[in-house]
Phi, psi and omega in degrees: 000135182284159180293145179294154176279141184260127173234119182263121181262155172224151176249124178254123184214183181309323184240325188216165171241159167212164181237137183232146175250135173247131181249133172229169187289346182276093184264006179257187177270013176292159179304145180293124179292350180256028185302335178289336178260327185209090190284057176228137185287307178221121192223138168241138189229163176224153178243145178232126175132145178237013176287186183304315182293324179294318178296314179300312181300314182296313180297324177294318178297330182284347179295150177295116182300339180295341176292346177250011180079017180253127185239358181250014179226134173226156183238144171209140178274131182242347179192161174215154175220144179244146176285349183249322180192153175291334177298317178296321177298318179297320178298319178297315179300318179294315180301324182270006178060041179278159180303144180295342178282353181295140180279148177240123181254155180259007178202156176294322181301321177299318182294310185293340179264002177290119182293347179270002180265128179255325182213147182237132173263119182261118181229035176283172173304143187300337177293345179250000182302317183300306184294322180287320177293319178298319177304314180296312182298316180295336176275001178084022182255132172296156186223136165248112186253133179296159178274155350292137187306305177215180181269349177203166184295325181298318178295317179299315180300320179295317179297316179298319179299313180294317179299317179295315181301322182265001180056049182246144174294133177215126182210143171279138185279071176261088189289340178297338177302333185257005174299142177306321179295318178297319179296317179296317180297316178299320180297316178298318180295315179298326179276355179076024182265000000 
């Protein structure tokens, strides 16, 4: 079995960021065979936020993917950043049982400029989603943003425009979209059944 492909995630939040690696078998620059689940060819990611949803998301990413029947993806946290201190980022990494080798940053700007970051999960309060997501996009980072995406349609349109202009992945984290039942219902509708 070939080695999993690595995608590094980060969490951007009210207090901290972290970075997670997802491994899949595609270790080249060839298109990701999982494009239907994660349409990025080669990705390193970061997550931002240390609130409840960030902890839940991070701990879920840290679970062994084989428990979900997935064998070509593995996850590891590689960094976190806090808007207040690198110590808070370190505490978040510890709380989420991330590897001790993970880096701790003291600002969001440090995280978005990290050349080892491929994608950022934004889990700040929704009133800050626009500014934090824009920071990520302007730094050239793809984004998975927690819901509510923004506080108004104009902000959403601007984010989409920048993502398209920079050819970056941008998605609202509506995870029910990926439930097996949701996928089956969409399939039935597409087939006209």
